[in-house]
PyMOL commands that place a pseudoatom at each C-alpha (Angstrom):
pseudoatom trace, name=CA, resn=MET, resi=1, chain=A, elem=C, hetatm=0, pos=[122.924, -1.370, -20.610]
pseudoatom trace, name=CA, resn=ALA, resi=2, chain=A, elem=C, hetatm=0, pos=[123.935, 1.362, -23.139]
pseudoatom trace, name=CA, resn=PHE, resi=3, chain=A, elem=C, hetatm=0, pos=[124.995, 1.012, -26.792]
pseudoatom trace, name=CA, resn=ASN, resi=4, chain=A, elem=C, hetatm=0, pos=[124.842, 3.219, -29.811]
pseudoatom trace, name=CA, resn=TYR, resi=5, chain=A, elem=C, hetatm=0, pos=[121.800, 2.639, -32.315]
pseudoatom trace, name=CA, resn=ASP, resi=6, chain=A, elem=C, hetatm=0, pos=[121.493, 4.669, -35.351]
pseudoatom trace, name=CA, resn=HIS, resi=7, chain=A, elem=C, hetatm=0, pos=[117.592, 4.421, -35.534]
pseudoatom trace, name=CA, resn=ASN, resi=8, chain=A, elem=C, hetatm=0, pos=[117.536, 2.770, -38.778]
pseudoatom trace, name=CA, resn=CYS, resi=9, chain=A, elem=C, hetatm=0, pos=[115.730, -0.132, -37.551]
pseudoatom trace, name=CA, resn=PHE, resi=10, chain=A, elem=C, hetatm=0, pos=[112.881, -1.655, -40.176]
pseudoatom trace, name=CA, resn=CYS, resi=11, chain=A, elem=C, hetatm=0, pos=[110.807, -1.716, -37.592]
pseudoatom trace, name=CA, resn=CYS, resi=12, chain=A, elem=C, hetatm=0, pos=[111.421, 1.140, -34.868]
pseudoatom trace, name=CA, resn=GLY, resi=13, chain=A, elem=C, hetatm=0, pos=[113.924, 3.319, -36.651]
pseudoatom trace, name=CA, resn=GLU, resi=14, chain=A, elem=C, hetatm=0, pos=[112.934, 6.788, -36.338]
pseudoatom trace, name=CA, resn=ARG, resi=15, chain=A, elem=C, hetatm=0, pos=[115.355, 7.543, -39.333]
pseudoatom trace, name=CA, resn=ASN, resi=16, chain=A, elem=C, hetatm=0, pos=[113.986, 4.916, -41.807]
pseudoatom trace, name=CA, resn=ALA, resi=17, chain=A, elem=C, hetatm=0, pos=[111.536, 6.449, -43.834]
pseudoatom trace, name=CA, resn=ARG, resi=18, chain=A, elem=C, hetatm=0, pos=[110.601, 3.031, -45.441]
pseudoatom trace, name=CA, resn=GLY, resi=19, chain=A, elem=C, hetatm=0, pos=[110.260, 1.482, -42.328]
pseudoatom trace, name=CA, resn=LEU, resi=20, chain=A, elem=C, hetatm=0, pos=[107.372, 0.773, -39.996]
pseudoatom trace, name=CA, resn=GLN, resi=21, chain=A, elem=C, hetatm=0, pos=[108.209, 3.393, -37.165]
pseudoatom trace, name=CA, resn=LEU, resi=22, chain=A, elem=C, hetatm=0, pos=[106.553, 1.497, -34.841]
pseudoatom trace, name=CA, resn=LYS, resi=23, chain=A, elem=C, hetatm=0, pos=[106.150, 3.299, -30.987]
pseudoatom trace, name=CA, resn=PHE, resi=24, chain=A, elem=C, hetatm=0, pos=[106.806, 0.548, -27.850]
pseudoatom trace, name=CA, resn=VAL, resi=25, chain=A, elem=C, hetatm=0, pos=[105.310, 1.418, -24.451]
pseudoatom trace, name=CA, resn=LYS, resi=26, chain=A, elem=C, hetatm=0, pos=[105.700, -0.825, -21.063]
pseudoatom trace, name=CA, resn=GLU, resi=27, chain=A, elem=C, hetatm=0, pos=[102.596, -1.583, -19.208]
pseudoatom trace, name=CA, resn=GLY, resi=28, chain=A, elem=C, hetatm=0, pos=[103.465, -3.574, -16.150]
pseudoatom trace, name=CA, resn=ASP, resi=29, chain=A, elem=C, hetatm=0, pos=[105.000, -7.379, -17.512]
pseudoatom trace, name=CA, resn=TYR, resi=30, chain=A, elem=C, hetatm=0, pos=[103.704, -6.540, -21.285]
pseudoatom trace, name=CA, resn=VAL, resi=31, chain=A, elem=C, hetatm=0, pos=[105.353, -4.158, -24.111]
pseudoatom trace, name=CA, resn=ARG, resi=32, chain=A, elem=C, hetatm=0, pos=[102.448, -3.236, -26.516]
pseudoatom trace, name=CA, resn=THR, resi=33, chain=A, elem=C, hetatm=0, pos=[102.678, -1.486, -30.148]
pseudoatom trace, name=CA, resn=THR, resi=34, chain=A, elem=C, hetatm=0, pos=[99.685, -0.370, -32.147]
pseudoatom trace, name=CA, resn=PHE, resi=35, chain=A, elem=C, hetatm=0, pos=[99.763, -0.580, -35.996]
pseudoatom trace, name=CA, resn=VAL, resi=36, chain=A, elem=C, hetatm=0, pos=[97.554, 0.575, -38.847]
pseudoatom trace, name=CA, resn=PRO, resi=37, chain=A, elem=C, hetatm=0, pos=[98.528, -1.573, -41.920]
pseudoatom trace, name=CA, resn=THR, resi=38, chain=A, elem=C, hetatm=0, pos=[97.865, 0.351, -45.284]
pseudoatom trace, name=CA, resn=GLU, resi=39, chain=A, elem=C, hetatm=0, pos=[97.992, -1.306, -48.683]
pseudoatom trace, name=CA, resn=VAL, resi=40, chain=A, elem=C, hetatm=0, pos=[101.863, -1.035, -48.822]
pseudoatom trace, name=CA, resn=TYR, resi=41, chain=A, elem=C, hetatm=0, pos=[101.777, -3.713, -46.640]
pseudoatom trace, name=CA, resn=GLU, resi=42, chain=A, elem=C, hetatm=0, pos=[99.315, -5.895, -48.119]
pseudoatom trace, name=CA, resn=GLY, resi=43, chain=A, elem=C, hetatm=0, pos=[99.617, -9.657, -49.309]
pseudoatom trace, name=CA, resn=TYR, resi=44, chain=A, elem=C, hetatm=0, pos=[96.103, -10.525, -50.586]
pseudoatom trace, name=CA, resn=PRO, resi=45, chain=A, elem=C, hetatm=0, pos=[93.915, -8.205, -51.201]
pseudoatom trace, name=CA, resn=GLY, resi=46, chain=A, elem=C, hetatm=0, pos=[92.639, -6.310, -48.052]
pseudoatom trace, name=CA, resn=ILE, resi=47, chain=A, elem=C, hetatm=0, pos=[95.009, -8.060, -45.929]
pseudoatom trace, name=CA, resn=MET, resi=48, chain=A, elem=C, hetatm=0, pos=[98.508, -7.581, -44.387]
pseudoatom trace, name=CA, resn=HIS, resi=49, chain=A, elem=C, hetatm=0, pos=[101.058, -9.763, -45.380]
pseudoatom trace, name=CA, resn=GLY, resi=50, chain=A, elem=C, hetatm=0, pos=[101.928, -12.664, -42.900]
pseudoatom trace, name=CA, resn=GLY, resi=51, chain=A, elem=C, hetatm=0, pos=[105.755, -11.327, -42.935]
pseudoatom trace, name=CA, resn=ILE, resi=52, chain=A, elem=C, hetatm=0, pos=[104.973, -8.420, -42.005]
pseudoatom trace, name=CA, resn=THR, resi=53, chain=A, elem=C, hetatm=0, pos=[102.675, -9.584, -38.780]
pseudoatom trace, name=CA, resn=SER, resi=54, chain=A, elem=C, hetatm=0, pos=[105.944, -11.920, -38.041]
pseudoatom trace, name=CA, resn=THR, resi=55, chain=A, elem=C, hetatm=0, pos=[108.159, -9.158, -38.294]
pseudoatom trace, name=CA, resn=ILE, resi=56, chain=A, elem=C, hetatm=0, pos=[106.317, -6.979, -35.657]
pseudoatom trace, name=CA, resn=LEU, resi=57, chain=A, elem=C, hetatm=0, pos=[105.858, -10.179, -33.244]
pseudoatom trace, name=CA, resn=ASP, resi=58, chain=A, elem=C, hetatm=0, pos=[109.662, -10.565, -33.652]
pseudoatom trace, name=CA, resn=GLU, resi=59, chain=A, elem=C, hetatm=0, pos=[110.468, -6.917, -33.064]
pseudoatom trace, name=CA, resn=ILE, resi=60, chain=A, elem=C, hetatm=0, pos=[107.733, -6.391, -30.150]
pseudoatom trace, name=CA, resn=MET, resi=61, chain=A, elem=C, hetatm=0, pos=[108.940, -9.714, -27.945]
pseudoatom trace, name=CA, resn=SER, resi=62, chain=A, elem=C, hetatm=0, pos=[112.904, -8.235, -28.627]
pseudoatom trace, name=CA, resn=GLN, resi=63, chain=A, elem=C, hetatm=0, pos=[111.805, -4.956, -26.977]
pseudoatom trace, name=CA, resn=CYS, resi=64, chain=A, elem=C, hetatm=0, pos=[111.103, -6.803, -24.495]
pseudoatom trace, name=CA, resn=LEU, resi=65, chain=A, elem=C, hetatm=0, pos=[114.574, -7.427, -23.815]
pseudoatom trace, name=CA, resn=ASN, resi=66, chain=A, elem=C, hetatm=0, pos=[115.819, -3.826, -24.453]
pseudoatom trace, name=CA, resn=TYR, resi=67, chain=A, elem=C, hetatm=0, pos=[113.074, -2.206, -21.735]
pseudoatom trace, name=CA, resn=LEU, resi=68, chain=A, elem=C, hetatm=0, pos=[115.795, -4.552, -19.212]
pseudoatom trace, name=CA, resn=GLY, resi=69, chain=A, elem=C, hetatm=0, pos=[118.631, -2.963, -20.701]
pseudoatom trace, name=CA, resn=LEU, resi=70, chain=A, elem=C, hetatm=0, pos=[119.243, -6.348, -22.535]
pseudoatom trace, name=CA, resn=LEU, resi=71, chain=A, elem=C, hetatm=0, pos=[120.399, -7.098, -26.072]
pseudoatom trace, name=CA, resn=GLY, resi=72, chain=A, elem=C, hetatm=0, pos=[120.032, -10.069, -27.768]
pseudoatom trace, name=CA, resn=PHE, resi=73, chain=A, elem=C, hetatm=0, pos=[119.586, -11.697, -31.334]
pseudoatom trace, name=CA, resn=THR, resi=74, chain=A, elem=C, hetatm=0, pos=[116.646, -13.810, -32.477]
pseudoatom trace, name=CA, resn=ALA, resi=75, chain=A, elem=C, hetatm=0, pos=[117.486, -17.639, -32.038]
pseudoatom trace, name=CA, resn=ARG, resi=76, chain=A, elem=C, hetatm=0, pos=[114.068, -18.937, -32.676]
pseudoatom trace, name=CA, resn=LEU, resi=77, chain=A, elem=C, hetatm=0, pos=[110.749, -17.856, -33.740]
pseudoatom trace, name=CA, resn=GLU, resi=78, chain=A, elem=C, hetatm=0, pos=[107.607, -19.505, -33.923]
pseudoatom trace, name=CA, resn=VAL, resi=79, chain=A, elem=C, hetatm=0, pos=[104.242, -18.171, -35.109]
pseudoatom trace, name=CA, resn=ARG, resi=80, chain=A, elem=C, hetatm=0, pos=[100.869, -19.253, -35.546]
pseudoatom trace, name=CA, resn=PHE, resi=81, chain=A, elem=C, hetatm=0, pos=[98.148, -17.536, -37.675]
pseudoatom trace, name=CA, resn=ARG, resi=82, chain=A, elem=C, hetatm=0, pos=[94.636, -17.499, -36.236]
pseudoatom trace, name=CA, resn=HIS, resi=83, chain=A, elem=C, hetatm=0, pos=[93.006, -14.584, -38.496]
pseudoatom trace, name=CA, resn=HIS, resi=84, chain=A, elem=C, hetatm=0, pos=[93.540, -12.518, -40.712]
pseudoatom trace, name=CA, resn=VAL, resi=85, chain=A, elem=C, hetatm=0, pos=[95.150, -9.365, -40.314]
pseudoatom trace, name=CA, resn=PRO, resi=86, chain=A, elem=C, hetatm=0, pos=[92.781, -6.525, -42.030]
pseudoatom trace, name=CA, resn=LEU, resi=87, chain=A, elem=C, hetatm=0, pos=[94.138, -3.379, -43.570]
pseudoatom trace, name=CA, resn=ASN, resi=88, chain=A, elem=C, hetatm=0, pos=[93.464, 0.070, -42.811]
pseudoatom trace, name=CA, resn=ARG, resi=89, chain=A, elem=C, hetatm=0, pos=[92.340, -1.166, -38.866]
pseudoatom trace, name=CA, resn=PRO, resi=90, chain=A, elem=C, hetatm=0, pos=[94.455, -0.629, -35.714]
pseudoatom trace, name=CA, resn=VAL, resi=91, chain=A, elem=C, hetatm=0, pos=[96.227, -3.836, -34.663]
pseudoatom trace, name=CA, resn=CYS, resi=92, chain=A, elem=C, hetatm=0, pos=[97.707, -4.353, -30.954]
pseudoatom trace, name=CA, resn=PHE, resi=93, chain=A, elem=C, hetatm=0, pos=[100.562, -6.388, -30.443]
pseudoatom trace, name=CA, resn=GLU, resi=94, chain=A, elem=C, hetatm=0, pos=[101.967, -7.151, -27.222]
pseudoatom trace, name=CA, resn=ALA, resi=95, chain=A, elem=C, hetatm=0, pos=[104.650, -9.326, -25.738]
pseudoatom trace, name=CA, resn=GLN, resi=96, chain=A, elem=C, hetatm=0, pos=[106.719, -10.477, -22.508]
pseudoatom trace, name=CA, resn=ILE, resi=97, chain=A, elem=C, hetatm=0, pos=[109.209, -12.256, -21.173]
pseudoatom trace, name=CA, resn=VAL, resi=98, chain=A, elem=C, hetatm=0, pos=[108.184, -15.845, -20.316]
pseudoatom trace, name=CA, resn=LYS, resi=99, chain=A, elem=C, hetatm=0, pos=[111.643, -16.953, -18.819]
pseudoatom trace, name=CA, resn=ARG, resi=100, chain=A, elem=C, hetatm=0, pos=[115.454, -16.097, -18.632]
pseudoatom trace, name=CA, resn=LYS, resi=101, chain=A, elem=C, hetatm=0, pos=[118.218, -18.680, -18.492]
pseudoatom trace, name=CA, resn=SER, resi=102, chain=A, elem=C, hetatm=0, pos=[122.063, -17.796, -18.378]
pseudoatom trace, name=CA, resn=SER, resi=103, chain=A, elem=C, hetatm=0, pos=[121.905, -16.209, -22.141]
pseudoatom trace, name=CA, resn=LEU, resi=104, chain=A, elem=C, hetatm=0, pos=[118.661, -17.155, -23.476]
pseudoatom trace, name=CA, resn=VAL, resi=105, chain=A, elem=C, hetatm=0, pos=[115.355, -15.438, -23.076]
pseudoatom trace, name=CA, resn=GLU, resi=106, chain=A, elem=C, hetatm=0, pos=[112.014, -17.266, -23.966]
pseudoatom trace, name=CA, resn=THR, resi=107, chain=A, elem=C, hetatm=0, pos=[109.089, -14.638, -24.806]
pseudoatom trace, name=CA, resn=CYS, resi=108, chain=A, elem=C, hetatm=0, pos=[106.032, -14.756, -26.060]
pseudoatom trace, name=CA, resn=ALA, resi=109, chain=A, elem=C, hetatm=0, pos=[103.552, -12.211, -28.101]
pseudoatom trace, name=CA, resn=ARG, resi=110, chain=A, elem=C, hetatm=0, pos=[100.173, -11.749, -29.809]
pseudoatom trace, name=CA, resn=ALA, resi=111, chain=A, elem=C, hetatm=0, pos=[98.268, -9.820, -32.483]
pseudoatom trace, name=CA, resn=ILE, resi=112, chain=A, elem=C, hetatm=0, pos=[95.455, -8.472, -31.422]
pseudoatom trace, name=CA, resn=LEU, resi=113, chain=A, elem=C, hetatm=0, pos=[92.312, -7.137, -33.667]
pseudoatom trace, name=CA, resn=ALA, resi=114, chain=A, elem=C, hetatm=0, pos=[89.966, -4.288, -32.878]
pseudoatom trace, name=CA, resn=ASP, resi=115, chain=A, elem=C, hetatm=0, pos=[87.496, -6.736, -32.058]
pseudoatom trace, name=CA, resn=GLY, resi=116, chain=A, elem=C, hetatm=0, pos=[89.621, -8.481, -29.534]
pseudoatom trace, name=CA, resn=SER, resi=117, chain=A, elem=C, hetatm=0, pos=[90.446, -11.564, -31.218]
pseudoatom trace, name=CA, resn=ILE, resi=118, chain=A, elem=C, hetatm=0, pos=[93.913, -12.771, -31.589]
pseudoatom trace, name=CA, resn=ALA, resi=119, chain=A, elem=C, hetatm=0, pos=[94.867, -12.639, -35.253]
pseudoatom trace, name=CA, resn=ALA, resi=120, chain=A, elem=C, hetatm=0, pos=[98.521, -14.453, -34.433]
pseudoatom trace, name=CA, resn=GLU, resi=121, chain=A, elem=C, hetatm=0, pos=[100.605, -15.403, -31.671]
pseudoatom trace, name=CA, resn=ALA, resi=122, chain=A, elem=C, hetatm=0, pos=[104.183, -15.953, -31.438]
pseudoatom trace, name=CA, resn=THR, resi=123, chain=A, elem=C, hetatm=0, pos=[107.272, -17.802, -28.860]
pseudoatom trace, name=CA, resn=GLY, resi=124, chain=A, elem=C, hetatm=0, pos=[110.786, -16.542, -29.241]
pseudoatom trace, name=CA, resn=ARG, resi=125, chain=A, elem=C, hetatm=0, pos=[113.971, -17.291, -28.093]
pseudoatom trace, name=CA, resn=PHE, resi=126, chain=A, elem=C, hetatm=0, pos=[116.720, -14.869, -27.562]
pseudoatom trace, name=CA, resn=MET, resi=127, chain=A, elem=C, hetatm=0, pos=[120.449, -15.214, -27.228]
pseudoatom trace, name=CA, resn=LEU, resi=128, chain=A, elem=C, hetatm=0, pos=[122.113, -12.477, -25.006]
pseudoatom trace, name=CA, resn=ILE, resi=129, chain=A, elem=C, hetatm=0, pos=[124.572, -10.599, -26.875]
pseudoatom trace, name=CA, resn=SER, resi=130, chain=A, elem=C, hetatm=0, pos=[127.393, -10.063, -23.915]
pseudoatom trace, name=CA, resn=ARG, resi=131, chain=A, elem=C, hetatm=0, pos=[128.943, -6.612, -22.810]
pseudoatom trace, name=CA, resn=GLU, resi=132, chain=A, elem=C, hetatm=0, pos=[131.870, -8.055, -23.824]
pseudoatom trace, name=CA, resn=LYS, resi=133, chain=A, elem=C, hetatm=0, pos=[131.093, -8.992, -27.413]
pseudoatom trace, name=CA, resn=GLN, resi=134, chain=A, elem=C, hetatm=0, pos=[129.092, -5.509, -27.991]
pseudoatom trace, name=CA, resn=ALA, resi=135, chain=A, elem=C, hetatm=0, pos=[132.089, -3.749, -26.730]
pseudoatom trace, name=CA, resn=GLY, resi=136, chain=A, elem=C, hetatm=0, pos=[133.884, -5.175, -29.883]
pseudoatom trace, name=CA, resn=GLN, resi=137, chain=A, elem=C, hetatm=0, pos=[131.202, -4.283, -32.311]
pseudoatom trace, name=CA, resn=PRO, resi=138, chain=A, elem=C, hetatm=0, pos=[131.675, -1.101, -34.244]
pseudoatom trace, name=CA, resn=GLY, resi=139, chain=A, elem=C, hetatm=0, pos=[129.719, 1.900, -32.936]
pseudoatom trace, name=CA, resn=SER, resi=140, chain=A, elem=C, hetatm=0, pos=[129.161, 0.144, -29.390]
pseudoatom trace, name=CA, resn=THR, resi=141, chain=A, elem=C, hetatm=0, pos=[130.250, 2.560, -26.217]
for i in range(1, 141): cmd.bond("trace and resi %d" % i, "trace and resi %d" % (i + 1))
show_as sticks, trace
zoom trace
């Protein structure tokens, strides 16, 4: 499914100078990205803000849909934090699709620290946007 996109997304937008500019790869059933948070993304001193962690988890789950040629929006996001994410160290994020039923896709994701420990886990549900609805949107093909 093709759709126009202006690359201004906060997470993956190449044209968004203030965004995260994440790059994603598909490896088997998983979509992965690595992010090194700097002080710009700080919550408490030396720790990445939990909202940024949640945002990346949400984005990587939505990227699972994109790799299947699907487009959807977050209907539900649940995040569980296990450890803080330190600044200036790489964090690997990975996600996969768990189940697809009609217009609903269930996904899961996790943030993995450099030592292999899980910093956060998430589950998400995405409502698919039909091709007919996409065709009626500005900028769609």
